C-alpha positions in Angstrom: 97.0 136.6 93.2 93.7 134.8 92.4 92.3 131.9 94.3 89.2 129.8 94.1 86.6 129.6 96.8 88.5 126.5 98.1 91.8 128.3 98.8 92.6 131.7 100.4 95.5 133.9 99.5 97.2 133.2 102.8 96.8 129.5 102.4 98.3 129.7 98.9 101.3 131.6 100.1 101.8 129.1 102.9 101.6 126.2 100.4 104.1 127.8 98.1 106.5 128.3 101.0 106.2 124.7 101.8 106.9 123.7 98.1 110.0 125.9 98.4 111.1 124.2 101.6 110.8 120.8 100.1 112.8 122.0 97.1 115.5 123.2 99.4 115.6 119.8 101.2 115.9 118.0 97.8 118.5 120.5 96.6 120.7 119.5 99.6 120.9 116.0 98.0 122.7 117.4 94.9 125.9 115.7 95.9 124.3 112.4 96.7 123.8 110.8 93.3 121.3 107.9 93.1 120.6 107.9 96.8 119.4 111.5 96.5 116.6 110.4 94.2 115.4 107.8 96.7 115.4 110.4 99.5 113.6 113.0 97.3 110.9 110.4 96.5 110.0 110.2 100.2 110.0 114.0 100.5 107.6 114.3 97.5 105.0 111.9 99.0 105.1 113.8 102.3 104.7 117.1 100.5 101.4 116.0 98.9 99.9 115.3 102.3 101.2 118.5 103.9 100.1 120.7 100.9 96.6 119.5 101.1 96.5 120.2 104.8 98.0 123.7 104.3 95.3 124.4 101.7 92.5 123.4 104.1 91.7 120.1 102.4 91.5 116.8 104.2 94.5 114.7 103.0 92.5 111.5 102.6 94.4 108.4 101.5 92.5 108.4 98.2 93.2 112.0 97.2 96.8 111.8 98.2 97.4 108.6 96.3 95.5 110.0 93.2 97.4 113.3 93.1 100.8 111.6 93.6 100.3 108.9 91.0 98.6 111.0 88.2 101.7 113.2 88.4 104.1 110.4 88.7 102.7 108.5 85.7 102.8 111.6 83.5 106.4 112.3 84.7 107.6 108.7 84.7 110.4 109.3 82.2 111.7 112.1 84.4 111.4 110.0 87.5 113.5 107.2 86.0 116.1 109.7 85.1 116.3 111.1 88.6 118.3 108.0 89.6 121.1 108.9 87.2 124.2 110.4 88.8 124.4 114.2 89.1 121.7 115.2 86.5 119.2 113.2 88.5 118.9 115.7 91.3 118.2 118.5 88.7 115.2 116.5 87.4 114.2 115.5 90.9 114.0 119.2 91.9 111.8 119.8 88.8 109.6 116.9 89.8 109.2 118.4 93.3 108.3 121.8 91.9 105.9 120.5 89.3 104.2 118.1 91.7 103.7 121.0 94.2 102.2 123.3 91.5 100.0 120.4 90.3 98.5 119.8 93.7 97.9 123.5 94.2 96.3 123.9 90.8 94.0 121.0 91.4 93.0 122.3 94.8 92.2 125.7 93.3 90.2 124.4 90.4 86.5 124.7 91.2 85.7 122.1 88.5 87.5 119.4 90.5 85.2 118.6 93.3 86.8 115.2 94.1 90.6 115.2 94.3 90.6 111.5 93.8 89.0 111.9 90.4 92.0 110.8 88.3 90.7 111.7 84.8 90.0 115.3 85.9 93.4 115.4 87.6 95.1 114.2 84.4 93.3 116.9 82.4 94.6 119.6 84.9 98.1 118.4 84.4 97.8 118.6 80.7 96.6 122.2 81.1 99.6 123.3 83.2 102.5 121.1 82.2 104.0 123.2 79.4 104.1 126.3 81.6 106.0 124.8 84.4 108.6 122.5 82.8 111.3 125.2 82.6 114.6 125.2 84.4 114.6 129.0 84.7 111.1 129.0 86.0 112.0 126.5 88.7 115.0 128.6 89.8 112.9 131.8 89.9 110.2 130.0 91.9 112.8 128.5 94.3 114.1 132.0 95.0 110.6 133.5 95.4 109.3 130.7 97.7 112.5 130.5 99.9 113.7 134.1 99.8 117.1 132.7 99.2 119.4 132.6 96.2 119.7 129.4 94.1 123.3 128.2 94.4 125.2 130.0 91.8 127.7 127.2 91.3 125.1 124.8 90.0 122.5 127.2 88.5 123.6 127.0 84.9 124.0 123.3 85.0 120.6 122.9 86.6 118.8 125.1 84.1 120.5 123.4 81.1 119.8 119.9 82.3 116.1 120.6 83.0 115.5 122.4 79.7 117.2 119.7 77.8 115.2 117.0 79.5 112.0 119.0 79.0 112.7 119.3 75.3 113.3 115.6 75.0 110.1 114.9 76.9 108.0 117.2 74.7 109.5 115.6 71.6 108.8 112.1 72.9 105.2 113.1 73.9 104.5 113.7 70.2 105.2 110.0 69.4 102.0 108.1 69.1 101.4 105.9 72.1 104.1 107.5 74.3 101.8 108.9 76.9 99.6 105.8 76.9 102.7 103.6 77.4 104.0 105.9 80.2 100.7 105.8 82.0 100.4 102.1 81.7 103.9 101.5 83.0 103.3 103.9 85.9 100.1 102.1 86.8 101.9 98.8 86.7 104.5 100.2 89.2 101.7 101.6 91.4 99.9 98.2 91.5 103.2 96.3 92.2 103.9 98.6 95.1 100.4 98.2 96.5 100.8 94.4 96.3 104.2 94.5 98.0 102.8 96.8 100.7 99.9 94.6 101.3 102.1 91.5 101.5 104.3 93.1 104.2 101.5 94.9 106.1 100.7 93.6 109.6 97.7 91.3 109.7 94.5 93.3 110.3 96.0 96.7 109.7 93.9 99.3 107.9 95.0 100.3 104.4 92.5 102.9 103.5 90.8 105.9 105.1 87.4 107.2 104.5 87.3 110.7 103.0 85.3 113.3 104.9 81.6 113.8 104.0 
């Protein structure tokens, strides 16, 4: 196991255990179509903050937001599909796993000094995405991180749905303009949510936090 100067081996093991725990929580939503996708979305956001803390990195609002949304924009097609009945939870579990690996990879990359630097974060995702978008890889990682067997009754369906979606995603990614359109749509959603959040925030409440020096 190799780590950068930022992250120790013990911190990495703890972070991966937390990814596994979040995956287990989301797996419990398997029989809650549509609603499960909403619940998993909350779990993902919380996971980003807790992973940074486990890795010894201050979970500033800027870094947390950048990591979540760079991944979300690149996985937007998957995220939309997570709200579909039954197959959606498979894709949501893939999203949780890939987001966790993305956060860890960025934390371990010595070339990324600022975890709010979105162009560098996007480049890191492009480097690792093909390696992690595999149903069997997710199952193996789940069992490794949780020391528990992936439910046999749904394993084959899970692997098949993830691999099929990954193949469709990679094919679509070759279409000129697909990634740019996905990023633009994701950024539009991000801004809309920020606007809505600001509109409903109590008057005078703080919306940003200053990253540590």
